[in-house]
N, C-alpha and C positions, 0 to 999 in steps of 0.2 A: 187605408184605402177602403172605401165603402162599396160593397157589391150592390149592383142594381137588383131589383126584384127579378125573379125568373121571367124571362121574356115570354110573351104570349104565343110566339111562333119560333121555330128553330132558327138559329143564327149560325152563320158560317163566315170564315174569311174567304177571300176570293182572289183568284188570279186568272188571267185570260191569255191563252196561247193558241193562236190559229183557230179561235172560236170554241175551243174546248174548255170546259169548266173543271177546275180541280176542287175537290170538296174535302177539306181536312176534317178529321174526326172531332177536333176540339175547337169550340167556338171562339176561344180566346186567342188562338193562333193567328198571326198576321202573315201575309205573304207578300213578298216584294216583287214588283215588276216595273221596269223602266224607271227606277229611282224612287218609286213611291210604294207605300203599303196601303192596303185596304182592309178594314175590319169593322165589326160592329162594336160599339162601346159595351164594356162589361162592368165598368165601375163608375161610380158617381164622379170621380176625379176626371175620367175621360169625357164625360158629358160636360163638365166644367170647361175643359179645353175647347170643345165645340162652341160653347156659349161665349167664351172669350173671343174666338174668331168671329162669331156672329156680331158681337158688339163692335169689334174693330171695323168690320165692313159696313154694318147698317148704321151705327151711330157716328163713329169717328169719320168714316169716309163719305157716307151718304147723308148724314145729318138727321137721322131718325131720332125722334124723341121717345126714348124708352123708359118705361116705368119698371124698374128692376129691384129685386130684393137684395142683390149683391152687386156692388159697384164694379163696373168694367165687364159685366156679363149681361147678355141678352137672355132673360129667363121669363117664361110665361107659364100659365097653368097647364098647358098641354105637354110641356117637356117631360113631366114625370110619367106620362102615359105612352110616350113614344119610344121607338127604337131609334138609336142615333148611329148613323153611318159615318165613318171617319176615314179620310185619306191623309196619310202622313208623308212627309219628306223622309225617305229611307235613311238619309245621312244624319239629319238633325232630330228626327222623330217629332218634329213640329206638326200639329194638325194644320193642313193647308186647304182642306175642303171638307164640307159636311152637308148632309141631308138629314132630316128627321122623317120618320115614317110612322103614321098612326094607322094601326091595323083595325079591321072591323070590330074585333072583340074589345079593343081598348076604346074605340069610338063609342061603343055602347056603354062602357063603364063611365066615361066622362060625360056622355049625353049628347055630344055633337062633335063635329070637326071644326077646325079653325075656319075653314071655308064657309061653314054655316053662319058664322058671325058676319061675314061680308055679303053673302048671297042667299037667296031663297033657293034651296036645292031640292024642292019638293019633287021635281021630275026625275031625280036620280034615285028615288027611294027603292026602285026595283034592282038597283045595282049594288046597294050598300053591303050586302052579305059577302061580296067578293071584291070590294073596293077599298083601296088604301088611299090615304091622303099623304102627299109629299109636301114638305114645307121647309122654310128657313134654309134654302139652298144658298150656299155662298162658297167662294174660292178666294184664297189669299191673293192680294193684288200682284204679288211677284210670281204667281204660279198659274196665271190664267191662260193656259194652253189646253189643247184638246185632250191631252192624256188624263188630266185630273177629272174632268167631267165625264169622259168615256169610262173611266174606272168606276165612278159613282153609278152611272147608268147601268153598267154591266152587272154590278153587285145587286142593284135593285131588280133588274130583269130576272136574275137567277132566283132571288128571294121570292118574287111573285110566282114564278112557275113552280118552284119546289113546294110552295104552300097553297097551290091551287087557287091563287088570286089572279084576276084577269084585268082589272081596271084601276087606273091611277088618276086621281084628281088633285088639283092644287091651284093656288093663285100665283100667276106669273106677273112680276112687277115691272112697270115702266116708270122710270124716274120722272118727276114733274119738273126738274131743273133742266132747262135747255138754253144753251148759250148764255149762262149766267142769270137767267130769268126763270122764276117759277111760273110755269104755265102748263095747262092741260092740252095744248095744241098738238104736241107730238103724240100723246096717247090717243087723242081723238083721230089723228091721221092714221096711226097704226091700226086702230079699230076699224076704220072705214076701208082700209086695204084688206084686212084679214076677213072681214065679214063677207066679202065677195069671193074669197078663195078657200077659206078654211073653217067656215062656220059649221057646227054640228047640226044634225037634223033637228027639226022643230021640237020633237018630243023629248029632247034632252036639254032644251034651253033653260037657263037659270036667270034670275033677276037680281041686280045689285040692291043692297039695302040702302047704301048711300051712293047714288049714281053719279058718275062724272057726267056733266052736261055736254055730251059729245056732239050733239047737233047744234049747240050754241057756240062752239069753239071753232077756230080755224082748223079744217081737217083736210087740207090739200097740200100739206107739207110733204115733200119727197124725202122720206126718212125710212131707214131700215129698222125692223124690230130689234130689241136687245138680243145679244148672242144666245142667251138661254132660251128665249122664245123661238128663235130660228132653229135651234137644236131640237126643241120639242116638235116643231112642225116637220122637220126632216124625219122624225121617228113616227110620224103618222098622227100626231095629236090634232085635236079639234078645239076650236074656241067655242065656249058654251053660251056666250052672250056678251053684252056690253060691259065695260070695265066699271069697277067700283073705285071710289076715292078712299084711300087710306090716309087720313090726316096725320097720324102719328109717324108713319114712315114716309109721308109726303110722296106717295106713289099712286099711280093708277094700276089697279090689279085686274088682270084678265083671268077669268075662270077657264081652265083648260082641262081636257080629259084625254088620256092615252089608254089604249087597249093593247094587250099583248098580241092579239090576233091581227092588229093593224100595223104591226112592225113591218117595214119593208123587208124584202127577202135578204138583202145584204146585211141588215142589222140583226136579223134573226140568226144568220150564220155567225156573225161576229160575237154576239152576246150569248147565244144559246147553242151554237153548233148544230142548228136545225135547218 
């Protein structure tokens, strides 16, 4: 089993009980709660488990065209620079949920974030020193209930506060497949809904490098955003601009930003005990 390089920031396992965080001394320890365990990957083998889940969800389930160096795994150049958060089924030990986190130090090392490839993030330059990028979020299809995603978010919130980071950015995907037809109409409709209710201030706007032509598409469809985007919005997230088209994943990606200071009070209590 190959150890990962020393992480750029401290890592812990996490459990949440009435809003209080337990902080074990050893980063490799995992803690069980409600039938799941939450921990940061410490070995390359554990990252491979996350990459296999990502492949299953993105390629097998969603039809993404992935260029990968290892069959059956979703791997890209950012993975080696990221911290990987894993949720496991406590009984089977199978990885059933994952996020990857690119810290400011590691973003400097690699030269950009993944989001920089899809958007012009010039207006976020003043935030980068305390900004992490979240990416490759996915949950196993048999475990898509609130517990898994809440465990992921709770671990991320604790990580941010403990390391004096305050901003999270990332691309939230909207599938282009709707009622069996590949179309951008759903994404255009969601964008037109959210720009009226959840758009960030102008000085934080970003621009897609490959824009989805939202004004040329049908954008009056009554449709709810994907569950992950709705969850982000409940946490106080803002949309930073119009979606980009990702032809490999066949998704429309919305640029989103969350700040710890904008967490609603009930989520601050739940995640941080504050």
